[in-house]
C-alpha positions in Angstrom: 40.4 -68.5 -165.3 38.2 -66.9 -168.1 35.2 -69.1 -169.4 34.0 -69.1 -173.1 30.8 -68.0 -173.4 29.0 -69.0 -177.1 27.2 -66.2 -178.6 23.5 -67.2 -179.5 24.3 -67.6 -183.0 27.8 -68.7 -184.4 30.2 -65.9 -186.0 30.8 -67.1 -189.6 34.7 -66.4 -189.3 37.7 -66.2 -187.7 38.0 -62.4 -188.2 34.6 -62.5 -187.0 35.4 -64.5 -183.8 38.2 -62.4 -182.8 36.1 -59.3 -183.5 33.3 -61.1 -180.7 36.0 -61.6 -178.5 37.1 -58.1 -178.5 33.8 -56.7 -177.9 33.7 -58.8 -174.7 37.0 -57.9 -173.4 36.3 -54.3 -174.1 33.2 -54.7 -171.9 30.5 -53.9 -174.3 26.9 -55.8 -174.3 26.4 -58.9 -175.9 25.7 -58.6 -179.4 23.7 -60.9 -181.7 26.2 -62.4 -184.3 24.3 -62.9 -187.6 22.1 -60.6 -187.3 19.2 -60.5 -190.0 18.0 -56.9 -191.0 15.2 -55.7 -193.9 16.2 -52.3 -195.8 13.8 -50.0 -196.8 14.5 -51.5 -200.6 13.5 -54.6 -199.4 17.0 -55.7 -199.4 17.9 -58.3 -196.7 21.1 -57.7 -195.2 23.0 -59.8 -192.6 25.2 -57.5 -189.8 28.2 -60.0 -188.5 27.0 -58.3 -184.9 24.1 -56.5 -183.9 22.2 -54.7 -180.7 19.0 -54.6 -182.0 17.1 -52.6 -179.1 19.4 -50.0 -179.8 19.1 -50.0 -183.4 23.0 -50.3 -183.6 24.9 -53.0 -186.2 28.8 -53.6 -186.3 30.7 -55.3 -189.2 34.0 -56.1 -190.2 35.0 -54.8 -193.3 38.3 -56.1 -194.6 39.8 -54.2 -197.5 40.6 -57.5 -199.1 36.8 -58.4 -199.5 35.5 -55.0 -199.8 38.2 -53.0 -201.8 36.8 -52.2 -205.0 34.3 -49.6 -206.1 31.4 -51.5 -206.9 32.0 -53.0 -203.0 32.4 -49.4 -201.7 29.4 -48.4 -203.0 27.4 -50.8 -201.8 28.6 -50.7 -198.4 27.7 -46.8 -198.0 24.4 -47.6 -200.1 23.9 -50.1 -196.9 24.9 -47.7 -194.6 22.9 -44.7 -195.9 19.7 -47.1 -195.7 20.1 -48.0 -192.5 20.7 -44.7 -191.5 17.3 -43.8 -192.9 15.8 -46.6 -190.6 17.4 -44.9 -187.3 19.8 -47.7 -187.4 23.7 -47.0 -186.7 26.5 -49.1 -188.5 29.7 -49.0 -187.1 32.4 -51.0 -189.7 35.7 -52.2 -188.1 38.6 -51.9 -190.4 41.8 -54.8 -190.9 43.8 -51.8 -188.9 41.1 -51.7 -186.2 40.7 -55.3 -185.6 44.6 -55.7 -185.6 45.1 -53.0 -183.1 42.1 -54.8 -180.7 39.9 -52.1 -182.0 40.0 -49.2 -180.0 38.2 -46.8 -182.4 35.6 -49.2 -183.1 34.9 -50.2 -179.2 34.9 -46.3 -178.7 32.5 -45.7 -181.5 29.7 -48.3 -180.1 30.4 -47.5 -176.8 29.3 -43.9 -177.1 26.4 -44.8 -179.7 25.3 -48.0 -176.8 25.4 -45.2 -174.0 23.5 -42.8 -176.2 20.9 -44.7 -177.3 20.4 -46.1 -173.6 19.8 -42.6 -172.2 
């Protein structure tokens, strides 16, 4: 019997809850949900999930909500600013989530292993 393990903080959406479940199914370390992070430009952002000690964040970026140029540019800027702080950001797309996050989990596993070494 599988037991439910609640996150320290609640995920915000049903898709984020699914993402958390899939992260666990892939055997990844437990992330911090809804992690607040300050960028070099002073902007505060909230990552869907993060592994702060490894400086890695993961976010579900559905096309429905991030599919226009303004949001695309904002997300690209956000990624660059995080990289300037030695953070990595893995985005999970609709297709990856629907497939069970094989690409996202592989990317996260590689980054977590690299940062643990």
